[in-house]
C-alpha positions in Angstrom: -39.5 -18.0 5.4 -37.4 -19.0 2.4 -35.6 -16.3 0.4 -35.6 -16.3 -3.4 -32.2 -17.1 -4.9 -29.7 -14.3 -4.5 -31.8 -12.3 -1.9 -30.7 -11.8 1.6 -27.1 -12.7 0.9 -24.3 -10.3 0.9 -22.0 -10.2 -2.1 -18.3 -10.3 -1.4 -16.3 -7.7 -3.4 -13.1 -9.0 -4.9 -10.1 -6.8 -5.4 -8.7 -7.0 -9.0 -5.1 -6.0 -9.7 -5.0 -3.0 -12.1 -2.9 -4.9 -14.7 -5.6 -7.6 -14.9 -8.3 -5.0 -15.3 -6.4 -3.3 -18.1 -5.7 -6.6 -19.8 -9.5 -7.4 -19.7 -10.2 -4.0 -21.2 -7.8 -4.8 -24.0 -9.3 -8.2 -24.7 -12.8 -6.8 -24.9 -11.8 -3.6 -26.7 -13.7 -1.7 -24.0 -14.5 2.0 -24.1 -12.7 3.6 -21.2 -12.5 7.0 -19.5 -9.3 8.2 -17.8 -9.5 10.9 -15.2 -6.2 12.8 -14.8 -4.8 12.9 -11.3 -3.7 16.5 -11.1 -6.4 17.9 -13.5 -9.7 16.5 -12.2 -11.7 18.4 -14.7 -9.8 16.8 -17.7 -10.9 13.4 -18.9 -9.7 11.3 -21.8 -12.1 8.8 -23.4 -11.5 6.1 -26.0 -11.4 2.4 -26.9 -8.6 0.1 -25.7 -6.8 -1.5 -28.7 -3.8 -3.8 -28.7 -0.7 -2.1 -30.0 0.6 -3.2 -33.4 3.9 -5.0 -33.6 5.4 -2.1 -35.5 4.5 0.3 -32.7 6.3 -1.9 -30.2 9.5 -1.9 -32.3 10.1 1.8 -32.3 
């Protein structure tokens, strides 16, 4: 029997380098949540924004 498109096929997961993922978040101004490594109950949440040129010069 024929399968409808996309069914019965396994999706292959692709590993994305962290810097590429962060760059994509910056481009999309995504809302992110950061979990701290040594304080698992502490989380930071916010939107990724590109830094201004004046911030980079300090």
